[in-house]
Z-matrix of the N, CA and C atoms (Angstrom, degrees):
N
C 1 1.473
C 2 1.529 1 110.30
N 3 1.305 2 113.89 1 -43.50
C 4 1.459 3 119.68 2 -179.81
C 5 1.523 4 110.51 3 -62.50
N 6 1.372 5 114.51 4 -40.35
C 7 1.474 6 119.81 5 179.72
C 8 1.523 7 111.24 6 -64.85
N 9 1.349 8 115.82 7 -38.19
C 10 1.474 9 120.51 8 -180.00
C 11 1.529 10 110.19 9 -63.65
N 12 1.345 11 116.11 10 -44.06
C 13 1.467 12 121.20 11 179.99
C 14 1.524 13 110.27 12 -62.31
N 15 1.340 14 115.89 13 -41.55
C 16 1.469 15 120.32 14 179.71
C 17 1.525 16 110.38 15 -63.39
N 18 1.347 17 115.01 16 -43.22
C 19 1.473 18 119.68 17 -179.69
C 20 1.526 19 110.97 18 -63.48
N 21 1.354 20 115.22 19 -43.70
C 22 1.466 21 119.48 20 179.22
C 23 1.535 22 111.00 21 -62.60
N 24 1.312 23 116.62 22 -43.77
C 25 1.466 24 121.22 23 179.84
C 26 1.521 25 111.04 24 -62.66
N 27 1.329 26 114.80 25 -40.80
C 28 1.470 27 119.81 26 178.95
C 29 1.519 28 110.96 27 -63.76
N 30 1.367 29 115.59 28 -43.16
C 31 1.469 30 120.37 29 -179.38
C 32 1.525 31 111.07 30 -63.25
N 33 1.347 32 115.69 31 -42.51
C 34 1.470 33 120.39 32 179.45
C 35 1.526 34 110.78 33 -63.87
N 36 1.346 35 114.15 34 -41.98
C 37 1.459 36 119.63 35 -179.28
C 38 1.524 37 111.40 36 -63.62
N 39 1.353 38 115.79 37 -43.67
C 40 1.470 39 120.84 38 178.85
C 41 1.528 40 109.88 39 -63.20
N 42 1.358 41 115.02 40 -44.05
C 43 1.462 42 119.60 41 178.99
C 44 1.512 43 111.23 42 -61.80
N 45 1.327 44 115.45 43 -41.62
C 46 1.460 45 120.46 44 179.92
C 47 1.520 46 110.98 45 -64.04
N 48 1.342 47 116.07 46 -42.29
C 49 1.463 48 120.11 47 179.34
C 50 1.515 49 110.91 48 -64.43
N 51 1.364 50 113.39 49 -42.30
C 52 1.460 51 117.20 50 179.11
C 53 1.511 52 110.77 51 -61.14
N 54 1.338 53 117.63 52 -43.18
C 55 1.452 54 121.60 53 -179.45
C 56 1.516 55 110.56 54 -66.05
N 57 1.350 56 115.47 55 -40.27
C 58 1.451 57 120.08 56 -179.96
C 59 1.519 58 110.56 57 -62.85
N 60 1.361 59 115.50 58 -41.27
C 61 1.454 60 119.82 59 -179.71
C 62 1.530 61 110.39 60 -64.58
N 63 1.352 62 115.33 61 -42.78
C 64 1.463 63 119.83 62 179.74
C 65 1.514 64 110.75 63 -63.12
N 66 1.352 65 116.11 64 -44.72
C 67 1.453 66 120.35 65 179.27
C 68 1.523 67 110.50 66 -60.95
N 69 1.336 68 113.71 67 -41.27
C 70 1.457 69 117.89 68 -179.42
C 71 1.525 70 110.46 69 -61.53
N 72 1.354 71 115.10 70 -43.16
C 73 1.454 72 119.74 71 179.11
C 74 1.523 73 110.97 72 -63.95
N 75 1.341 74 115.80 73 -42.10
C 76 1.467 75 120.22 74 179.91
C 77 1.517 76 111.36 75 -63.57
N 78 1.343 77 115.33 76 -39.88
C 79 1.471 78 119.11 77 178.84
C 80 1.521 79 110.67 78 -62.71
N 81 1.350 80 114.51 79 -42.54
C 82 1.464 81 117.89 80 179.08
C 83 1.526 82 110.65 81 -64.34
N 84 1.359 83 114.48 82 -39.22
C 85 1.462 84 119.24 83 178.57
C 86 1.523 85 110.31 84 -63.79
N 87 1.354 86 115.37 85 -44.08
C 88 1.462 87 120.27 86 179.61
C 89 1.525 88 110.67 87 -63.15
N 90 1.336 89 114.83 88 -43.01
C 91 1.468 90 118.55 89 179.10
C 92 1.520 91 110.80 90 -60.74
N 93 1.350 92 114.76 91 -41.29
C 94 1.458 93 119.08 92 -179.51
C 95 1.529 94 110.67 93 -64.29
N 96 1.353 95 115.66 94 -44.25
C 97 1.466 96 119.98 95 179.88
C 98 1.520 97 110.87 96 -63.54
N 99 1.350 98 115.87 97 -42.44
C 100 1.460 99 119.65 98 178.67
C 101 1.521 100 110.49 99 -63.05
N 102 1.341 101 115.23 100 -41.50
C 103 1.447 102 119.56 101 -179.55
C 104 1.519 103 111.30 102 -63.17
N 105 1.349 104 115.56 103 -41.94
C 106 1.464 105 119.97 104 178.85
C 107 1.518 106 110.91 105 -64.24
N 108 1.344 107 115.88 106 -39.85
C 109 1.463 108 119.94 107 -179.99
C 110 1.518 109 111.02 108 -64.15
N 111 1.341 110 115.05 109 -42.37
C 112 1.461 111 119.17 110 178.96
C 113 1.517 112 109.93 111 -65.04
N 114 1.359 113 114.87 112 -41.95
C 115 1.458 114 119.32 113 -179.67
C 116 1.521 115 111.01 114 -61.35
N 117 1.349 116 115.61 115 -44.29
C 118 1.459 117 119.34 116 178.76
C 119 1.517 118 110.28 117 -64.59
N 120 1.330 119 115.21 118 -40.46
C 121 1.453 120 119.11 119 -179.65
C 122 1.515 121 111.87 120 -65.11
N 123 1.329 122 116.13 121 -37.92
C 124 1.457 123 120.30 122 -177.83
C 125 1.524 124 111.99 123 -61.36
N 126 1.344 125 116.47 124 -31.04
C 127 1.457 126 118.95 125 -178.31
C 128 1.525 127 111.49 126 -69.84
N 129 1.331 128 116.28 127 -12.76
C 130 1.453 129 119.96 128 179.93
C 131 1.525 130 112.23 129 -112.84
N 132 1.326 131 117.02 130 11.21
C 133 1.459 132 120.02 131 177.88
C 134 1.521 133 109.11 132 -67.97
N 135 1.324 134 116.03 133 128.77
C 136 1.463 135 120.52 134 -177.49
C 137 1.518 136 110.10 135 -121.78
N 138 1.312 137 114.96 136 144.54
C 139 1.459 138 121.06 137 173.92
C 140 1.528 139 107.14 138 -109.49
N 141 1.312 140 116.82 139 102.72
C 142 1.458 141 121.00 140 -175.14
C 143 1.526 142 112.73 141 -73.25
N 144 1.316 143 117.27 142 -5.72
C 145 1.465 144 121.63 143 174.96
C 146 1.528 145 112.30 144 -103.53
N 147 1.324 146 115.96 145 10.73
C 148 1.464 147 120.76 146 -172.22
C 149 1.527 148 113.42 147 -60.84
N 150 1.318 149 117.66 148 -38.65
C 151 1.469 150 119.37 149 -177.87
C 152 1.527 151 111.30 150 -65.83
N 153 1.324 152 116.14 151 -43.81
C 154 1.465 153 120.06 152 -179.29
C 155 1.529 154 111.44 153 -70.55
N 156 1.337 155 116.55 154 -43.41
C 157 1.462 156 120.49 155 -178.42
C 158 1.533 157 111.26 156 -64.34
N 159 1.311 158 116.35 157 -41.44
C 160 1.463 159 119.29 158 -179.21
C 161 1.523 160 112.17 159 -74.31
N 162 1.333 161 117.38 160 -27.40
C 163 1.463 162 119.20 161 174.69
C 164 1.525 163 109.94 162 -65.53
N 165 1.324 164 116.63 163 -42.56
C 166 1.461 165 120.84 164 177.25
C 167 1.528 166 110.46 165 -60.63
N 168 1.340 167 116.17 166 -46.80
C 169 1.465 168 120.74 167 179.54
C 170 1.523 169 111.16 168 -64.48
N 171 1.317 170 116.61 169 -37.78
C 172 1.468 171 122.16 170 178.54
C 173 1.528 172 110.91 171 -62.25
N 174 1.328 173 116.79 172 -45.66
C 175 1.468 174 120.48 173 179.65
C 176 1.528 175 111.79 174 -65.36
N 177 1.327 176 116.26 175 -39.41
C 178 1.468 177 120.45 176 177.23
C 179 1.529 178 109.95 177 -63.74
N 180 1.320 179 115.49 178 -42.61
C 181 1.465 180 120.51 179 179.06
C 182 1.524 181 110.38 180 -59.99
N 183 1.333 182 116.99 181 -46.97
C 184 1.467 183 120.46 182 -179.00
C 185 1.530 184 111.78 183 -62.45
N 186 1.338 185 116.32 184 -33.01
C 187 1.470 186 120.26 185 -179.49
C 188 1.524 187 112.26 186 -74.77
N 189 1.328 188 116.33 187 -23.78
C 190 1.466 189 119.48 188 -171.25
C 191 1.522 190 115.82 189 -115.92
N 192 1.310 191 116.85 190 -13.41
C 193 1.461 192 119.72 191 -177.98
C 194 1.518 193 109.37 192 -114.50
N 195 1.303 194 116.84 193 125.62
C 196 1.465 195 120.87 194 -179.21
C 197 1.522 196 110.41 195 -101.22
N 198 1.307 197 115.41 196 162.35
C 199 1.459 198 120.61 197 177.58
C 200 1.518 199 112.11 198 101.44
N 201 1.325 200 115.31 199 155.46
C 202 1.444 201 120.82 200 179.86
C 203 1.523 202 110.43 201 -77.47
N 204 1.300 203 115.57 202 154.64
C 205 1.465 204 120.14 203 177.38
C 206 1.504 205 114.22 204 80.54
N 207 1.334 206 117.15 205 11.26
C 208 1.456 207 120.58 206 179.89
C 209 1.532 208 110.45 207 -100.22
N 210 1.329 209 115.86 208 153.72
C 211 1.482 210 122.56 209 173.38
C 212 1.530 211 112.25 210 61.97
N 213 1.327 212 117.52 211 28.68
C 214 1.466 213 120.20 212 -174.35
C 215 1.529 214 113.85 213 -95.23
N 216 1.340 215 117.46 214 -4.24
C 217 1.467 216 119.50 215 -173.58
C 218 1.521 217 114.12 216 -102.62
N 219 1.321 218 117.66 217 4.00
C 220 1.466 219 119.54 218 -173.72
C 221 1.527 220 113.59 219 -70.66
N 222 1.322 221 118.03 220 -32.21
C 223 1.463 222 119.20 221 178.84
C 224 1.528 223 110.39 222 -66.58
N 225 1.319 224 116.91 223 -47.14
C 226 1.469 225 120.59 224 178.30
C 227 1.520 226 110.36 225 -60.00
N 228 1.319 227 116.86 226 -41.33
C 229 1.470 228 121.56 227 178.93
C 230 1.523 229 110.50 228 -62.50
N 231 1.327 230 116.89 229 -44.23
C 232 1.469 231 120.93 230 -179.21
C 233 1.521 232 111.23 231 -63.37
N 234 1.327 233 116.82 232 -43.21
C 235 1.467 234 120.96 233 -179.33
C 236 1.525 235 110.54 234 -64.32
N 237 1.329 236 116.10 235 -46.48
C 238 1.469 237 119.94 236 -179.89
C 239 1.527 238 111.59 237 -62.38
N 240 1.321 239 116.62 238 -43.14
C 241 1.463 240 120.02 239 -178.93
C 242 1.527 241 111.96 240 -68.98
N 243 1.325 242 116.95 241 -39.19
C 244 1.467 243 119.80 242 -178.73
C 245 1.530 244 111.17 243 -65.85
N 246 1.327 245 116.56 244 -43.07
C 247 1.462 246 120.17 245 -175.64
C 248 1.527 247 113.73 246 -95.86
N 249 1.331 248 117.65 247 -3.31
C 250 1.456 249 119.92 248 179.71
C 251 1.521 250 112.37 249 66.55
N 252 1.328 251 116.74 250 42.32
C 253 1.463 252 121.84 251 -179.32
C 254 1.528 253 109.76 252 -126.45
N 255 1.329 254 115.77 253 168.06
C 256 1.470 255 119.00 254 175.50
C 257 1.524 256 110.96 255 -128.33
N 258 1.312 257 116.56 256 24.80
C 259 1.464 258 122.35 257 -177.11
C 260 1.528 259 112.45 258 -60.99
N 261 1.317 260 116.97 259 -32.30
C 262 1.464 261 120.81 260 -174.48
C 263 1.525 262 111.61 261 -101.75
N 264 1.331 263 114.54 262 41.22
C 265 1.461 264 121.27 263 177.19
C 266 1.515 265 109.14 264 -126.74
N 267 1.317 266 114.94 265 150.71
C 268 1.461 267 120.99 266 173.58
C 269 1.517 268 108.58 267 -142.46
N 270 1.323 269 115.17 268 123.63
C 271 1.459 270 119.68 269 -179.67
C 272 1.515 271 113.34 270 60.20
N 273 1.328 272 116.92 271 31.65
C 274 1.462 273 121.30 272 179.09
C 275 1.513 274 113.98 273 85.22
N 276 1.334 275 118.16 274 -5.01
C 277 1.464 276 122.06 275 179.51
C 278 1.523 277 110.76 276 -108.56
N 279 1.319 278 115.30 277 146.86
C 280 1.462 279 119.47 278 175.64
C 281 1.523 280 109.76 279 -74.95
N 282 1.333 281 114.81 280 146.56
C 283 1.460 282 120.36 281 -177.59
C 284 1.521 283 112.15 282 -72.71
N 285 1.312 284 116.46 283 145.80
C 286 1.458 285 120.82 284 167.91
C 287 1.519 286 108.07 285 -64.91
N 288 1.328 287 117.15 286 147.00
C 289 1.462 288 120.77 287 -174.66
C 290 1.528 289 112.70 288 -56.64
N 291 1.333 290 117.85 289 -35.44
C 292 1.463 291 119.84 290 -176.89
C 293 1.527 292 113.44 291 -78.35
N 294 1.335 293 116.57 292 -4.85
C 295 1.462 294 120.61 293 175.27
C 296 1.530 295 111.91 294 -99.49
N 297 1.319 296 116.80 295 -6.78
C 298 1.464 297 121.08 296 -178.97
C 299 1.531 298 112.57 297 -62.20
N 300 1.341 299 120.12 298 -47.22
C 301 1.467 300 119.40 299 -179.72
C 302 1.529 301 113.72 300 -54.52
N 303 1.312 302 117.34 301 -45.31
C 304 1.474 303 121.06 302 179.67
C 305 1.531 304 110.43 303 -62.96
N 306 1.330 305 116.31 304 -41.12
C 307 1.458 306 120.71 305 -179.81
C 308 1.528 307 111.25 306 -63.58
N 309 1.322 308 117.42 307 -43.45
C 310 1.462 309 120.81 308 -179.57
C 311 1.524 310 111.30 309 -59.77
N 312 1.320 311 116.11 310 -38.33
C 313 1.463 312 120.54 311 -179.13
C 314 1.529 313 111.77 312 -69.46
N 315 1.328 314 117.00 313 -20.29
C 316 1.468 315 121.50 314 179.46
C 317 1.523 316 112.19 315 -89.30
N 318 1.327 317 117.34 316 -19.10
C 319 1.461 318 121.19 317 -174.47
C 320 1.527 319 111.76 318 -88.08
N 321 1.336 320 116.33 319 128.17
C 322 1.465 321 120.55 320 175.95
C 323 1.525 322 111.83 321 -72.49
N 324 1.324 323 116.01 322 -17.65
C 325 1.472 324 120.53 323 -176.56
C 326 1.529 325 112.76 324 -85.19
N 327 1.328 326 117.76 325 -0.62
C 328 1.464 327 122.53 326 177.46
C 329 1.519 328 109.84 327 -120.82
N 330 1.338 329 115.90 328 153.62
C 331 1.456 330 120.07 329 178.61
C 332 1.519 331 111.14 330 -139.03
N 333 1.322 332 114.82 331 151.48
C 334 1.450 333 122.03 332 177.89
C 335 1.529 334 109.54 333 -90.36
N 336 1.329 335 116.85 334 117.29
C 337 1.466 336 121.15 335 178.83
C 338 1.524 337 110.21 336 -75.61
N 339 1.327 338 116.58 337 -33.35
C 340 1.458 339 120.12 338 179.07
C 341 1.510 340 111.96 339 135.02
N 342 1.314 341 115.35 340 -166.61
C 343 1.458 342 121.78 341 -179.93
C 344 1.525 343 111.10 342 -72.12
N 345 1.334 344 115.22 343 167.72
C 346 1.457 345 120.58 344 179.41
C 347 1.531 346 109.74 345 -74.84
N 348 1.320 347 115.50 346 110.99
C 349 1.462 348 121.85 347 169.99
C 350 1.524 349 107.29 348 -153.34
N 351 1.308 350 116.41 349 172.10
C 352 1.467 351 120.55 350 -172.91
C 353 1.525 352 112.49 351 -60.38
N 354 1.318 353 116.77 352 -42.19
C 355 1.466 354 120.98 353 -179.07
C 356 1.529 355 111.00 354 -62.91
N 357 1.321 356 116.41 355 -48.92
C 358 1.465 357 120.44 356 -177.39
C 359 1.524 358 112.24 357 -68.25
N 360 1.328 359 116.96 358 -35.58
C 361 1.467 360 119.62 359 177.06
C 362 1.521 361 110.51 360 -65.49
N 363 1.326 362 117.74 361 -40.82
C 364 1.464 363 120.75 362 177.99
C 365 1.525 364 111.01 363 -63.10
N 366 1.332 365 116.81 364 -39.55
C 367 1.467 366 120.84 365 176.09
C 368 1.525 367 110.23 366 -62.35
N 369 1.330 368 115.90 367 -44.12
C 370 1.470 369 120.94 368 -179.97
C 371 1.522 370 111.29 369 -63.22
N 372 1.320 371 117.31 370 -42.37
C 373 1.464 372 120.88 371 -178.92
C 374 1.524 373 111.74 372 -65.62
N 375 1.324 374 117.45 373 -34.28
C 376 1.467 375 120.28 374 176.49
C 377 1.523 376 110.22 375 -65.12
N 378 1.333 377 116.16 376 -44.48
C 379 1.465 378 119.57 377 178.49
C 380 1.521 379 111.08 378 -63.54
N 381 1.321 380 115.81 379 -38.02
C 382 1.465 381 121.62 380 -178.60
C 383 1.522 382 111.87 381 -69.72
N 384 1.325 383 116.48 382 -53.35
C 385 1.462 384 120.99 383 -170.51
C 386 1.526 385 114.24 384 -90.61
N 387 1.330 386 117.96 385 -28.72
C 388 1.464 387 120.49 386 -179.21
C 389 1.520 388 112.73 387 -91.69
N 390 1.330 389 116.45 388 -30.62
C 391 1.464 390 119.72 389 -174.72
C 392 1.529 391 113.57 390 -119.98
N 393 1.336 392 117.38 391 0.50
C 394 1.463 393 120.83 392 176.69
C 395 1.514 394 114.56 393 66.54
N 396 1.327 395 117.24 394 29.74
C 397 1.464 396 121.15 395 179.68
C 398 1.530 397 110.45 396 -92.80
N 399 1.321 398 117.96 397 134.06
C 400 1.468 399 119.24 398 176.39
C 401 1.522 400 111.30 399 -66.12
N 402 1.325 401 115.86 400 141.95
C 403 1.466 402 121.64 401 177.10
C 404 1.525 403 108.13 402 -125.18
N 405 1.316 404 116.25 403 125.53
C 406 1.456 405 121.57 404 178.75
C 407 1.522 406 109.56 405 -116.97
N 408 1.321 407 115.54 406 142.58
C 409 1.461 408 121.63 407 178.35
C 410 1.526 409 108.09 408 -127.63
N 411 1.312 410 115.59 409 134.71
C 412 1.460 411 119.01 410 176.94
C 413 1.524 412 109.70 411 -144.76
N 414 1.311 413 114.85 412 163.38
C 415 1.460 414 119.78 413 179.09
C 416 1.521 415 109.82 414 -92.06
N 417 1.313 416 115.28 415 151.20
C 418 1.463 417 120.92 416 -178.38
C 419 1.527 418 112.15 417 -90.21
N 420 1.306 419 116.82 418 8.73
C 421 1.471 420 121.62 419 179.50
C 422 1.527 421 109.09 420 -71.56
N 423 1.328 422 116.49 421 113.94
C 424 1.468 423 119.89 422 -174.30
C 425 1.531 424 112.82 423 -71.48
N 426 1.322 425 117.41 424 -18.87
C 427 1.465 426 119.41 425 -177.92
C 428 1.531 427 112.02 426 -77.90
N 429 1.325 428 116.81 427 -28.80
C 430 1.461 429 119.83 428 178.00
C 431 1.528 430 109.24 429 -152.03
N 432 1.327 431 115.38 430 108.73
C 433 1.463 432 120.68 431 -178.85
C 434 1.523 433 109.55 432 -95.20
N 435 1.323 434 115.69 433 131.57
C 436 1.464 435 120.23 434 173.73
C 437 1.520 436 107.99 435 -129.06
N 438 1.333 437 116.28 436 135.26
C 439 1.463 438 122.10 437 -177.13
C 440 1.514 439 109.27 438 -122.16
N 441 1.335 440 116.45 439 136.63
C 442 1.459 441 121.27 440 174.84
C 443 1.523 442 108.99 441 -130.28
N 444 1.319 443 115.53 442 159.92
C 445 1.468 444 121.81 443 173.42
C 446 1.523 445 108.15 444 -110.72
N 447 1.324 446 117.49 445 137.89
C 448 1.461 447 119.42 446 175.21
C 449 1.516 448 109.54 447 -68.78
N 450 1.315 449 115.87 448 143.22
C 451 1.466 450 122.37 449 -178.59
C 452 1.520 451 109.80 450 -80.97
N 453 1.335 452 118.21 451 120.14
C 454 1.464 453 119.54 452 177.30
C 455 1.532 454 111.25 453 -59.20
N 456 1.331 455 116.08 454 129.58
C 457 1.469 456 122.91 455 179.96
C 458 1.530 457 112.57 456 55.30
N 459 1.316 458 115.87 457 29.65
C 460 1.460 459 120.32 458 179.28
C 461 1.522 460 111.80 459 -79.95
N 462 1.312 461 115.32 460 164.39
C 463 1.463 462 120.71 461 179.56
C 464 1.526 463 109.93 462 -80.30
N 465 1.318 464 115.05 463 147.50
C 466 1.464 465 120.42 464 172.33
C 467 1.521 466 108.91 465 -97.40
N 468 1.329 467 115.45 466 148.84
C 469 1.467 468 119.99 467 -179.76
C 470 1.529 469 109.08 468 -128.71
N 471 1.313 470 115.60 469 152.95
C 472 1.455 471 120.47 470 176.15
C 473 1.528 472 108.84 471 -86.81
N 474 1.313 473 115.69 472 126.27
C 475 1.462 474 120.36 473 -179.21
C 476 1.524 475 110.09 474 -104.25
N 477 1.323 476 115.51 475 115.57
C 478 1.458 477 120.41 476 177.00
C 479 1.512 478 112.03 477 -67.25
N 480 1.330 479 116.97 478 -41.54
C 481 1.463 480 120.05 479 -177.08
C 482 1.526 481 112.57 480 -72.65
N 483 1.337 482 116.28 481 -13.44
C 484 1.466 483 119.98 482 176.85
C 485 1.536 484 111.08 483 -106.64
N 486 1.319 485 116.53 484 26.64
C 487 1.464 486 120.42 485 175.06
C 488 1.514 487 114.57 486 82.85
N 489 1.352 488 116.40 487 27.86
C 490 1.474 489 121.69 488 177.87
C 491 1.540 490 113.34 489 60.02
N 492 1.332 491 115.71 490 33.26
C 493 1.460 492 118.90 491 175.74
C 494 1.531 493 109.21 492 -95.54
N 495 1.322 494 116.07 493 160.64
C 496 1.459 495 121.65 494 178.97
C 497 1.523 496 109.22 495 -83.86
N 498 1.326 497 116.19 496 124.87
C 499 1.465 498 119.99 497 179.26
C 500 1.530 499 109.74 498 -117.84
N 501 1.329 500 117.41 499 142.25
C 502 1.472 501 121.00 500 -177.84
C 503 1.521 502 112.49 501 -77.00
N 504 1.335 503 115.42 502 162.23
C 505 1.457 504 121.43 503 175.35
C 506 1.527 505 110.07 504 -77.77
N 507 1.318 506 115.43 505 150.53
C 508 1.458 507 119.37 506 -179.45
C 509 1.519 508 110.96 507 -142.12
N 510 1.323 509 114.33 508 171.53
C 511 1.466 510 122.97 509 174.41
C 512 1.517 511 107.03 510 -109.08
N 513 1.323 512 117.04 511 125.52
C 514 1.460 513 119.99 512 -176.79
C 515 1.526 514 110.52 513 -135.49
N 516 1.338 515 115.55 514 120.94
C 517 1.461 516 121.94 515 173.69
C 518 1.532 517 107.40 516 -105.28
N 519 1.318 518 116.78 517 108.95
C 520 1.455 519 120.74 518 -177.88
C 521 1.530 520 110.71 519 -86.02
N 522 1.324 521 117.90 520 127.22
C 523 1.464 522 119.83 521 179.74
C 524 1.530 523 113.03 522 -67.57
N 525 1.349 524 117.93 523 -28.84
C 526 1.465 525 120.95 524 -177.42
C 527 1.528 526 112.69 525 -116.31
N 528 1.304 527 117.13 526 -40.95
C 529 1.462 528 119.98 527 179.16
C 530 1.525 529 111.20 528 -67.25
N 531 1.334 530 115.97 529 156.86
C 532 1.464 531 120.63 530 -177.81
C 533 1.521 532 113.17 531 -102.21
N 534 1.349 533 117.03 532 4.04
C 535 1.458 534 118.97 533 -175.72
C 536 1.529 535 112.61 534 -109.84
N 537 1.333 536 117.15 535 43.63
C 538 1.459 537 120.94 536 175.33
C 539 1.525 538 110.05 537 -59.80
N 540 1.330 539 116.58 538 154.59
C 541 1.467 540 119.27 539 -175.61
C 542 1.527 541 111.75 540 -152.82
N 543 1.322 542 115.18 541 167.22
C 544 1.460 543 120.87 542 177.46
C 545 1.523 544 112.49 543 -115.58
N 546 1.322 545 117.72 544 -0.78
C 547 1.467 546 118.58 545 174.84
C 548 1.525 547 111.27 546 -164.87
N 549 1.321 548 114.36 547 87.03
C 550 1.465 549 122.28 548 170.45
C 551 1.518 550 107.17 549 -141.64
N 552 1.314 551 115.66 550 164.28
C 553 1.450 552 119.32 551 179.96
C 554 1.520 553 112.25 552 -61.62
N 555 1.315 554 114.75 553 152.08
C 556 1.459 555 121.69 554 179.86
C 557 1.526 556 111.67 555 -56.38
N 558 1.322 557 116.18 556 -28.22
C 559 1.459 558 120.96 557 -178.92
C 560 1.535 559 112.64 558 -68.66
N 561 1.342 560 117.74 559 -14.96
C 562 1.462 561 120.91 560 174.73
C 563 1.531 562 111.08 561 -80.25
N 564 1.326 563 116.16 562 -19.69
C 565 1.464 564 119.89 563 -176.86
C 566 1.520 565 113.07 564 -94.26
N 567 1.337 566 116.70 565 -24.70
C 568 1.461 567 121.03 566 -177.58
C 569 1.524 568 110.39 567 -131.17
N 570 1.321 569 115.87 568 147.97
C 571 1.466 570 119.94 569 178.42
C 572 1.517 571 111.49 570 -72.46
N 573 1.338 572 116.00 571 -33.46
C 574 1.458 573 120.62 572 -176.16
C 575 1.525 574 110.10 573 -144.71
N 576 1.316 575 115.42 574 157.94
C 577 1.462 576 120.40 575 176.58
C 578 1.517 577 111.89 576 -94.76
N 579 1.329 578 117.03 577 1.51
C 580 1.466 579 121.46 578 -170.37
C 581 1.525 580 114.07 579 -60.18
N 582 1.334 581 117.86 580 -41.29
C 583 1.467 582 118.92 581 -174.27
C 584 1.533 583 112.81 582 -113.44
N 585 1.333 584 116.30 583 24.60
C 586 1.466 585 119.51 584 -179.34
C 587 1.524 586 111.28 585 -84.35
N 588 1.329 587 115.44 586 143.58
C 589 1.459 588 121.23 587 176.26
C 590 1.525 589 108.99 588 -130.43
N 591 1.321 590 116.62 589 148.92
C 592 1.469 591 122.93 590 -171.91
C 593 1.536 592 110.23 591 -114.63
N 594 1.321 593 114.69 592 129.15
C 595 1.464 594 120.83 593 177.91
C 596 1.521 595 110.22 594 -125.19
N 597 1.320 596 116.16 595 144.93
C 598 1.463 597 120.95 596 177.94
C 599 1.519 598 110.92 597 -142.31
N 600 1.292 599 115.95 598 154.71
C 601 1.470 600 120.78 599 175.46
C 602 1.520 601 107.90 600 -75.33
N 603 1.332 602 116.41 601 136.85
C 604 1.471 603 120.83 602 -178.17
C 605 1.528 604 111.17 603 -66.65
């Protein structure tokens, strides 16, 4: 009788250990799956106030930091935070605005839609508003590069100085001018549409 009780106790103990080990493994598996899900989710975390928040920080930076080459990374930071991407980063730092054009040309995940015209702008707006793809526009003038992001679901305005065509709203952080904005027509950011080129994430 004593031997039977010992055998039963041993069997229960072994079964319990086996179950405990399995549960432990399952918990680790669940933790791993949860961690992966969070990690995947984190790559798509977006800050829909990023353009406004970074404009405020950009203006404060310009008021308080002297010297050339300062406060140049806020546009890249705003774009990355708004869309939940890290395309405009290098070595953990956000790119200066004047380095963005070169970076876009190196990235396989971005494409050039073409020059500024009605057809290409309509294509860009579809990618922006229908598919949530960032669209950047910059001038090809090598002496002074300026980059803007199109405003998602922004208003279009008629530009008299650009031949009464409809131009989309954009976000523009000016390194020298004091009238940076998060929603005005593209014609407020550039003097002419002649040398503008449009890029979007694929």
